[in-house]
Every structure is written in structure tokens, then in C-alpha cells.
C-alpha positions in Angstrom: -4.8 11.6 -11.2 -2.3 11.3 -8.5 -3.3 9.5 -5.3 -1.8 12.2 -3.1 -3.7 15.0 -5.0 -6.9 13.0 -4.7 -6.5 12.7 -0.9 -5.4 16.4 -0.6 -8.7 17.5 -2.3 -10.8 15.6 0.3 -8.8 15.6 3.5 -8.2 19.1 5.0 -4.6 20.0 6.0 -4.1 21.0 9.6 -0.8 22.3 10.9 -1.9 21.8 14.5 -3.1 18.7 16.3 -6.9 18.7 16.0 -9.1 16.6 18.3 -12.3 15.2 16.8 -15.5 14.3 18.6 -14.4 10.7 18.5 -11.2 11.5 20.3 -9.0 11.2 17.2 -5.9 13.4 17.3 -5.3 14.4 13.6 -2.5 16.4 12.0 -1.3 16.9 8.5 -3.7 15.2 6.1 -5.7 13.1 8.5 -2.8 11.3 10.3 -4.3 10.0 13.5 -1.6 10.3 16.2 -3.6 8.0 18.5 -3.4 5.1 15.9 0.2 5.7 14.7 2.6 8.0 16.6 4.6 10.5 14.5 8.1 9.6 13.5 10.9 11.0 15.8 11.8 13.8 13.4 8.3 15.2 13.8 8.1 15.0 17.6 7.6 18.6 18.8 5.0 20.9 20.3 2.9 21.9 17.3 1.4 24.8 19.1 4.8 26.5 18.9 6.1 24.9 15.7 3.1 24.0 13.4 3.5 21.2 10.9 4.6 22.5 7.4 2.9 21.5 4.2 6.0 19.6 3.1 6.1 17.7 6.3 2.4 16.8 6.0 3.0 15.6 2.4 5.9 13.4 3.4 3.8 12.0 6.3 0.9 11.3 3.9 3.2 9.5 1.4 4.7 7.5 4.3 1.2 6.6 5.6 0.2 5.4 2.1 3.4 3.2 1.8 2.5 1.7 5.2 -0.8 0.6 3.8 0.5 -1.1 0.7 2.2 -4.3 2.0 -0.4 -5.2 4.6 -3.2 -4.7 2.1 -1.8 -7.4 -0.1 -2.7 -9.9 2.7 -6.3 -9.0 2.0 -6.4 -8.4 -1.7 -3.6 -8.9 -4.3 -4.3 -5.8 -6.2 -0.9 -5.5 -7.8 -2.0 -6.8 -11.2 -4.9 -4.3 -11.4 -4.8 -1.1 -13.5 -3.1 1.7 -11.6 -6.4 3.6 -11.2 -8.0 0.8 -9.3 -4.9 0.3 -7.2 -5.0 4.0 -6.3 -8.7 3.8 -5.5 -8.2 0.9 -3.1 -5.3 2.7 -1.4 -7.4 5.8 -1.0 -10.2 3.8 0.4 -7.9 2.1 3.0 -6.4 5.5 3.9 -9.9 6.9 4.5 -11.5 4.0 6.4 -8.6 2.1 7.8 -7.9 -1.7 7.9 -10.3 -2.4 10.7 -13.4 -1.2 8.8 -12.1 -2.6 5.5 -11.4 -6.1 7.0 -14.9 -6.2 8.6 -16.6 -5.6 5.2 -16.4 -9.2 4.0 -18.6 -8.5 1.0 -16.2 -5.8 -0.2 -13.1 -7.9 0.4 -14.7 -10.8 -1.4 -15.8 -8.7 -4.3 -12.3 -7.3 -4.7 -10.6 -10.7 -4.5 -12.9 -12.0 -7.2 -12.6 -9.0 -9.4 -16.3 -8.0 -9.0 -15.6 -4.3 -9.2 -19.3 -3.4 -9.7 -20.1 -5.0 -6.3 -17.1 -3.4 -4.7 -18.2 0.0 -5.9 -21.7 -0.6 -4.5 -20.1 -1.5 -1.1 -18.1 1.8 -1.2 -21.2 3.7 -2.0 -22.8 2.4 1.2 -20.3 4.5 3.1 -21.3 7.6 1.1 -22.3 8.5 -2.4 -20.5 11.8 -2.1 -17.0 13.2 -2.2 -14.0 10.9 -2.2 -16.2 7.8 -1.8 -18.1 8.5 -5.0 -14.7 9.0 -6.8 -13.4 5.7 -5.3 -16.5 3.8 -6.3 -16.3 5.1 -9.9 -12.5 4.3 -10.1 -13.1 0.8 -8.8 -16.0 0.1 -11.1 -14.8 1.6 -14.3 -11.0 1.7 -13.7 -11.3 5.4 -14.6 -9.0 7.8 -12.9 -11.2 10.9 -12.7 
């Protein structure tokens, strides 16, 4: 399974800026403009020129790449099987560094290779949807 496809299945595409009840301003596949401004080439009024699917996919790929290097400061996941790497990247994309860094048990479990405990931590977020997939991928190293 491809990380992009996994995220696409669970994060709705929006061509226009969508405001959430928590004042997030989302576009594409969950890109929060409040947390990270759009690159210059995407600066425009989306009411008149909605974001295209290709632009959203490029932005999603860029957001994932932006997660990769800072994540290694928390957990050196580069030697893990690719399925576990993807699961951790998907988790960070969904919850962000702030919530990830605050979950000391999860970070500790990942650093010590206790994937069963890491999966249990993810399941405390939700036992449904992408979190269930991520928990299974972390625990079993499976990719579906």
C-alpha cells in the first residue's frame, strides 16, 4: 500500500479552503494553511481558481517529505520495514508533531521497538478508520 493512497482514502479532498470548528483552514488533503502557508506557486483566491487534484497531491507529497527529517529527531525509524515507516508518517500527518511529542509513552515505545504498545497508544486516539490501520501496521508490520 502506498502512503499517499492510504491518506487519500481517509482525508477528504477539498478544492476550496474549508474552515473547521477549531478554526483550521484546510485545503487539498488536509493541509492546514494556518500551520503552514501554501507555497508561492499556490497563492491565489481559491474561490475563483479551486485547487486541482494534481496540486493537492503534490502538496500532500511535500507535506509528507517535510515530516520525514524532523521525525528522526524523535524516532530513528529508518531501519524499520517500509510498512512501519509509512504507518508512522501517516500518524504524524494525521496528528501533527505537537500531539505526537506529547505522547511520551508512544514515543518511548517506538524508540524501544515495542510496536504492540505503540499500536495500543494509537488505538487510544481511535479504533476506527486510519488509526486502526496505522495501529495494525505498527504492530504487525503489515501493509494492509
